[in-house]
OpenMM code with the backbone's topology and positions (N, CA, C; nanometers):
from openmm import Vec3, app, unit

residues = "MET ILE LEU ASN ASN ASN CYS LEU PRO TRP PRO VAL CYS SER ALA LEU LYS ALA ILE ILE HIS ALA HIS ILE SER GLU TYR SER THR ALA VAL VAL LEU CYS PHE ASN ASP LYS PHE GLY ALA GLU PRO PRO VAL GLU ILE ALA ILE ASP VAL ASP GLY SER VAL VAL HIS LEU ILE THR PRO GLU GLY ARG SER LEU VAL ASP GLY GLN GLU ARG LEU VAL GLU TRP ASN ALA GLU PHE VAL SER ASN TYR GLN ALA GLY ARG TYR LYS THR ALA ALA PHE THR LEU LEU GLU LEU GLU GLU ARG VAL LEU ASP".split()
positions = [
    Vec3(11.1412, 9.8001, 9.0901),
    Vec3(11.1512, 9.9436, 9.0873),
    Vec3(11.2991, 9.9802, 9.0812),
    Vec3(11.3280, 10.0921, 9.0207),
    Vec3(11.4643, 10.1436, 9.0107),
    Vec3(11.4683, 10.2790, 9.0798),
    Vec3(11.5720, 10.3034, 9.1600),
    Vec3(11.5878, 10.4323, 9.2256),
    Vec3(11.6015, 10.5395, 9.1188),
    Vec3(11.5194, 10.6426, 9.1289),
    Vec3(11.5166, 10.7503, 9.0306),
    Vec3(11.6155, 10.8588, 9.0720),
    Vec3(11.7322, 10.8585, 9.0138),
    Vec3(11.8364, 10.9554, 9.0488),
    Vec3(11.7993, 11.0984, 9.0125),
    Vec3(11.7084, 11.1168, 8.9184),
    Vec3(11.6698, 11.2507, 8.8750),
    Vec3(11.5753, 11.3188, 8.9722),
    Vec3(11.5143, 11.2427, 9.0623),
    Vec3(11.4147, 11.2992, 9.1534),
    Vec3(11.4629, 11.3045, 9.2976),
    Vec3(11.5908, 11.2837, 9.3211),
    Vec3(11.6396, 11.2873, 9.4582),
    Vec3(11.6434, 11.4320, 9.5059),
    Vec3(11.5887, 11.4600, 9.6248),
    Vec3(11.5843, 11.5979, 9.6732),
    Vec3(11.7199, 11.6493, 9.7198),
    Vec3(11.8189, 11.5603, 9.7311),
    Vec3(11.9526, 11.5969, 9.7744),
    Vec3(12.0490, 11.4936, 9.7206),
    Vec3(12.1782, 11.5282, 9.7161),
    Vec3(12.2751, 11.4323, 9.6628),
    Vec3(12.2902, 11.3108, 9.7537),
    Vec3(12.2970, 11.1947, 9.6942),
    Vec3(12.3136, 11.0689, 9.7664),
    Vec3(12.4351, 10.9992, 9.7070),
    Vec3(12.5236, 10.9502, 9.7932),
    Vec3(12.6443, 10.8849, 9.7422),
    Vec3(12.6083, 10.7543, 9.6722),
    Vec3(12.6977, 10.7090, 9.5877),
    Vec3(12.6713, 10.5878, 9.5095),
    Vec3(12.6535, 10.4651, 9.5984),
    Vec3(12.7222, 10.4592, 9.7130),
    Vec3(12.7070, 10.3442, 9.8032),
    Vec3(12.5658, 10.3376, 9.8599),
    Vec3(12.5092, 10.4535, 9.8996),
    Vec3(12.3726, 10.4547, 9.9522),
    Vec3(12.2725, 10.4223, 9.8419),
    Vec3(12.2958, 10.4728, 9.7213),
    Vec3(12.2082, 10.4388, 9.6087),
    Vec3(12.2068, 10.2885, 9.5858),
    Vec3(12.3226, 10.2247, 9.5932),
    Vec3(12.3311, 10.0794, 9.5731),
    Vec3(12.2568, 10.0039, 9.6824),
    Vec3(12.2689, 10.0506, 9.8072),
    Vec3(12.1980, 9.9867, 9.9190),
    Vec3(12.0476, 9.9958, 9.8969),
    Vec3(11.9999, 10.1151, 9.8655),
    Vec3(11.8560, 10.1345, 9.8443),
    Vec3(11.8082, 10.0485, 9.7281),
    Vec3(11.8796, 10.0544, 9.6169),
    Vec3(11.8371, 9.9793, 9.4988),
    Vec3(11.8323, 9.8290, 9.5258),
    Vec3(11.9263, 9.7779, 9.6018),
    Vec3(11.9286, 9.6345, 9.6320),
    Vec3(11.8024, 9.5903, 9.7050),
    Vec3(11.7418, 9.6810, 9.7804),
    Vec3(11.6241, 9.6446, 9.8588),
    Vec3(11.4918, 9.6789, 9.7907),
    Vec3(11.4941, 9.7637, 9.6874),
    Vec3(11.3673, 9.8007, 9.6227),
    Vec3(11.3492, 9.7361, 9.4866),
    Vec3(11.4496, 9.6690, 9.4351),
    Vec3(11.4456, 9.6198, 9.2972),
    Vec3(11.3314, 9.5229, 9.2705),
    Vec3(11.2847, 9.4505, 9.3710),
    Vec3(11.1773, 9.3534, 9.3487),
    Vec3(11.0378, 9.4137, 9.3634),
    Vec3(11.0288, 9.5405, 9.3953),
    Vec3(10.8989, 9.6049, 9.4162),
    Vec3(10.8584, 9.6867, 9.2946),
    Vec3(10.7280, 9.7032, 9.2787),
    Vec3(10.6763, 9.7867, 9.1708),
    Vec3(10.5800, 9.8911, 9.2259),
    Vec3(10.5820, 9.9105, 9.3559),
    Vec3(10.4952, 10.0068, 9.4212),
    Vec3(10.5762, 10.0836, 9.5248),
    Vec3(10.5158, 10.1862, 9.5832),
    Vec3(10.5857, 10.2637, 9.6858),
    Vec3(10.6256, 10.1723, 9.8011),
    Vec3(10.7424, 10.1979, 9.8560),
    Vec3(10.7967, 10.1087, 9.9585),
    Vec3(10.8686, 10.1903, 10.0661),
    Vec3(10.8665, 10.1380, 10.1883),
    Vec3(10.9425, 10.1971, 10.2983),
    Vec3(11.0469, 10.0959, 10.3416),
    Vec3(11.1717, 10.1390, 10.3451),
    Vec3(11.2809, 10.0543, 10.3928),
    Vec3(11.3078, 10.0889, 10.5383),
    Vec3(11.3123, 9.9867, 10.6222),
    Vec3(11.3415, 10.0051, 10.7645),
    Vec3(11.4722, 9.9340, 10.7957),
    Vec3(11.5682, 10.0094, 10.8422),
    Vec3(11.6983, 9.9551, 10.8795),
    Vec3(11.7050, 9.9568, 11.0319),
    Vec3(11.6890, 9.8394, 11.0936),
    Vec3(11.6868, 9.8286, 11.2388),
    Vec3(11.8236, 9.7886, 11.2922),
    Vec3(11.8688, 9.8597, 11.3939),
    Vec3(11.9956, 9.8298, 11.4592),
    Vec3(11.9862, 9.6919, 11.5242),
    Vec3(12.0725, 9.5990, 11.4854),
    Vec3(12.0697, 9.4621, 11.5381),
    Vec3(12.0925, 9.4571, 11.6889),
    Vec3(12.1562, 9.5587, 11.7429),
    Vec3(12.1890, 9.5598, 11.8850),
    Vec3(12.0882, 9.6394, 11.9671),
    Vec3(11.9905, 9.6997, 11.8999),
    Vec3(11.8879, 9.7772, 11.9690),
    Vec3(11.9388, 9.9073, 12.0280),
    Vec3(12.0542, 9.9509, 11.9863),
    Vec3(12.1132, 10.0725, 12.0422),
    Vec3(12.0491, 10.1997, 11.9875),
    Vec3(11.9927, 10.1928, 11.8682),
    Vec3(11.9345, 10.3113, 11.8059),
    Vec3(11.7998, 10.2775, 11.7443),
    Vec3(11.7104, 10.3766, 11.7357),
    Vec3(11.5854, 10.3563, 11.6618),
    Vec3(11.6165, 10.3317, 11.5141),
    Vec3(11.5200, 10.2785, 11.4391),
    Vec3(11.5466, 10.2470, 11.2981),
    Vec3(11.5634, 10.3707, 11.2105),
    Vec3(11.6336, 10.3492, 11.1007),
    Vec3(11.6403, 10.4466, 10.9922),
    Vec3(11.5302, 10.4067, 10.8953),
    Vec3(11.4509, 10.5019, 10.8493),
    Vec3(11.3437, 10.4728, 10.7543),
    Vec3(11.3626, 10.5575, 10.6296),
    Vec3(11.3525, 10.4914, 10.5147),
    Vec3(11.3629, 10.5600, 10.3863),
    Vec3(11.2401, 10.5222, 10.3048),
    Vec3(11.1595, 10.6210, 10.2681),
    Vec3(11.0396, 10.5968, 10.1876),
    Vec3(11.0699, 10.6296, 10.0419),
    Vec3(11.0358, 10.5353, 9.9545),
    Vec3(11.0581, 10.5493, 9.8107),
    Vec3(10.9217, 10.5488, 9.7422),
    Vec3(10.8942, 10.6526, 9.6636),
    Vec3(10.7661, 10.6611, 9.5933),
    Vec3(10.7644, 10.5659, 9.4742),
    Vec3(10.6469, 10.5490, 9.4161),
    Vec3(10.6282, 10.4551, 9.3057),
    Vec3(10.7156, 10.4893, 9.1847),
    Vec3(10.7536, 10.6167, 9.1696),
    Vec3(10.8407, 10.6553, 9.0577),
    Vec3(10.9892, 10.6376, 9.0901),
    Vec3(11.0197, 10.5840, 9.2091),
    Vec3(11.1577, 10.5590, 9.2475),
    Vec3(11.2252, 10.6746, 9.3179),
    Vec3(11.1508, 10.7807, 9.3486),
    Vec3(11.2110, 10.8957, 9.4156),
    Vec3(11.2046, 10.8803, 9.5674),
    Vec3(11.3094, 10.9273, 9.6343),
    Vec3(11.3120, 10.9265, 9.7804),
    Vec3(11.2222, 11.0401, 9.8274),
    Vec3(11.1214, 11.0069, 9.9079),
    Vec3(11.0289, 11.1096, 9.9540),
    Vec3(11.0413, 11.1367, 10.1032),
    Vec3(11.1094, 11.0469, 10.1750),
    Vec3(11.1175, 11.0638, 10.3194),
    Vec3(11.2371, 10.9860, 10.3713),
    Vec3(11.3100, 11.0450, 10.4628),
    Vec3(11.4227, 10.9767, 10.5248),
    Vec3(11.4302, 11.0222, 10.6697),
    Vec3(11.4185, 10.9277, 10.7616),
    Vec3(11.4247, 10.9583, 10.9047),
    Vec3(11.5479, 10.8909, 10.9637),
    Vec3(11.6270, 10.9672, 11.0367),
    Vec3(11.7479, 10.9158, 11.1003),
    Vec3(11.7142, 10.8569, 11.2370),
    Vec3(11.8095, 10.7862, 11.3000),
    Vec3(11.7846, 10.7341, 11.4346),
    Vec3(11.7530, 10.8433, 11.5369),
    Vec3(11.7953, 10.9652, 11.5104),
    Vec3(11.7642, 11.0755, 11.6015),
    Vec3(11.6220, 11.1263, 11.5818),
    Vec3(11.5503, 11.0677, 11.4867),
    Vec3(11.4131, 11.1094, 11.4604),
    Vec3(11.4025, 11.2333, 11.3746),
    Vec3(11.5115, 11.2715, 11.3095),
    Vec3(11.5103, 11.3911, 11.2251),
    Vec3(11.4954, 11.3528, 11.0793),
    Vec3(11.4183, 11.4331, 11.0079),
    Vec3(11.4066, 11.4144, 10.8640),
    Vec3(11.5255, 11.4816, 10.7970),
    Vec3(11.5824, 11.4144, 10.6983),
    Vec3(11.6964, 11.4716, 10.6269),
    Vec3(11.6591, 11.5270, 10.4906),
    Vec3(11.5328, 11.5213, 10.4544),
    Vec3(11.4930, 11.5674, 10.3220),
    Vec3(11.5283, 11.7143, 10.3026),
    Vec3(11.5128, 11.7955, 10.4064),
    Vec3(11.5427, 11.9382, 10.3939),
    Vec3(11.6766, 11.9769, 10.4554),
    Vec3(11.7557, 11.8809, 10.4999),
    Vec3(11.8805, 11.9115, 10.5681),
    Vec3(12.0016, 11.8592, 10.4949),
    Vec3(12.0325, 11.9171, 10.3818),
    Vec3(12.1402, 11.8671, 10.2966),
    Vec3(12.2745, 11.8628, 10.3691),
    Vec3(12.3018, 11.9618, 10.4556),
    Vec3(12.4309, 11.9630, 10.5242),
    Vec3(12.4441, 11.8460, 10.6215),
    Vec3(12.3352, 11.8077, 10.6863),
    Vec3(12.3384, 11.6924, 10.7777),
    Vec3(12.3461, 11.5618, 10.7010),
    Vec3(12.2937, 11.5601, 10.5798),
    Vec3(12.2889, 11.4369, 10.5019),
    Vec3(12.4281, 11.3832, 10.4718),
    Vec3(12.5207, 11.4695, 10.4370),
    Vec3(12.6551, 11.4246, 10.4006),
    Vec3(12.7187, 11.3498, 10.5176),
    Vec3(12.7093, 11.4063, 10.6368),
    Vec3(12.7652, 11.3416, 10.7558),
    Vec3(12.6923, 11.2111, 10.7864),
    Vec3(12.5593, 11.2145, 10.7849),
    Vec3(12.4800, 11.0953, 10.8152),
    Vec3(12.5053, 10.9851, 10.7127),
    Vec3(12.5137, 11.0227, 10.5868),
    Vec3(12.5306, 10.9276, 10.4778),
    Vec3(12.6539, 10.8392, 10.4990),
    Vec3(12.7666, 10.9011, 10.5298),
    Vec3(12.8913, 10.8256, 10.5490),
    Vec3(12.8800, 10.7302, 10.6674),
    Vec3(12.8217, 10.7770, 10.7768),
    Vec3(12.8069, 10.6921, 10.8957),
    Vec3(12.7117, 10.5758, 10.8691),
    Vec3(12.5997, 10.6035, 10.8019),
    Vec3(12.5021, 10.4987, 10.7729),
    Vec3(12.5617, 10.3906, 10.6837),
    Vec3(12.6274, 10.4303, 10.5764),
    Vec3(12.6867, 10.3332, 10.4838),
    Vec3(12.7905, 10.2479, 10.5565),
    Vec3(12.8717, 10.3100, 10.6397),
    Vec3(12.9723, 10.2360, 10.7158),
    Vec3(12.9065, 10.1329, 10.8078),
    Vec3(12.8033, 10.1737, 10.8802),
    Vec3(12.7314, 10.0813, 10.9692),
    Vec3(12.6633, 9.9699, 10.8908),
    Vec3(12.6056, 10.0034, 10.7762),
    Vec3(12.5386, 9.9024, 10.6934),
    Vec3(12.6396, 9.7989, 10.6444),
    Vec3(12.7517, 9.8460, 10.5949),
    Vec3(12.8536, 9.7550, 10.5431),
    Vec3(12.9155, 9.6696, 10.6534),
    Vec3(12.9119, 9.7178, 10.7764),
    Vec3(12.9631, 9.6413, 10.8905),
    Vec3(12.8606, 9.5399, 10.9413),
    Vec3(12.7407, 9.5384, 10.8795),
    Vec3(12.6385, 9.4416, 10.9177),
    Vec3(12.5592, 9.4795, 11.0407),
    Vec3(12.5519, 9.6082, 11.0696),
    Vec3(12.4836, 9.6524, 11.1913),
    Vec3(12.3313, 9.6500, 11.1799),
    Vec3(12.2772, 9.6507, 11.0592),
    Vec3(12.1330, 9.6641, 11.0415),
    Vec3(12.0660, 9.5362, 10.9934),
    Vec3(11.9451, 9.5123, 11.0442),
    Vec3(11.8507, 9.4177, 10.9840),
    Vec3(11.7622, 9.5044, 10.8962),
    Vec3(11.7407, 9.4625, 10.7740),
    Vec3(11.6642, 9.5445, 10.6811),
    Vec3(11.5321, 9.4779, 10.6475),
    Vec3(11.4258, 9.5576, 10.6497),
    Vec3(11.2939, 9.5097, 10.6103),
    Vec3(11.2345, 9.6112, 10.5140),
    Vec3(11.1609, 9.5621, 10.4162),
    Vec3(11.0938, 9.6494, 10.3200),
    Vec3(10.9447, 9.6214, 10.3265),
    Vec3(10.8668, 9.7269, 10.3286),
    Vec3(10.7222, 9.7159, 10.3349),
    Vec3(10.6604, 9.8064, 10.2297),
    Vec3(10.5582, 9.7574, 10.1625),
    Vec3(10.4831, 9.8463, 10.0744),
    Vec3(10.3999, 9.9374, 10.1632),
    Vec3(10.3578, 10.0501, 10.1100),
    Vec3(10.2752, 10.1411, 10.1893),
    Vec3(10.1450, 10.0746, 10.2300),
    Vec3(10.0902, 9.9898, 10.1435),
    Vec3(9.9672, 9.9187, 10.1769),
    Vec3(9.9886, 9.8271, 10.2973),
    Vec3(10.1013, 9.7562, 10.3017),
    Vec3(10.1319, 9.6696, 10.4159),
    Vec3(10.1419, 9.7499, 10.5452),
    Vec3(10.2043, 9.8659, 10.5379),
    Vec3(10.2172, 9.9494, 10.6574),
    Vec3(10.0823, 10.0012, 10.7034),
    Vec3(9.9974, 10.0410, 10.6100),
    Vec3(9.8633, 10.0877, 10.6459),
    Vec3(9.7834, 9.9771, 10.7123),
    Vec3(9.7940, 9.8541, 10.6612),
    Vec3(9.7219, 9.7420, 10.7200),
    Vec3(9.7705, 9.7140, 10.8613),
    Vec3(9.8989, 9.7269, 10.8871),
    Vec3(9.9529, 9.7054, 11.0217),
    Vec3(9.8993, 9.8087, 11.1190),
    Vec3(9.8897, 9.9327, 11.0739),
    Vec3(9.8399, 10.0398, 11.1601),
    Vec3(9.6933, 10.0166, 11.1938),
    Vec3(9.6163, 9.9686, 11.0982),
    Vec3(9.4733, 9.9479, 11.1197),
    Vec3(9.4433, 9.8266, 11.2065),
    Vec3(9.5342, 9.7302, 11.2115),
    Vec3(9.5108, 9.6086, 11.2917),
    Vec3(9.5280, 9.6303, 11.4385),
] * unit.nanometer
topology = app.Topology()
chain = topology.addChain("A")
for resn in residues:
    res = topology.addResidue(resn, chain)
    for name in ("N", "CA", "C"):
        topology.addAtom(name, app.Element.getBySymbol(name[0]), res)
């Protein structure tokens, strides 16, 4: 899958686009990326990507959705990319089907 830049609900910096694309490129279905803090200091960041490559959901460690909060996104974006590049996150990708199966088990 390729991140669909035309369907992003808000501007995303090129560094975040590269991070997302690196983790979704092997998928051909909707996927959720979970970025877990290696030190357990914060809840995970979750980014849901639809089958067409559009970002449909983004939850910050504070539990807030950024899809409708463009002003918060700019600040969060810089901090997230910095933490990611510093190796703070363990990253896991799950298809929506995998997540549904986990919930049902």
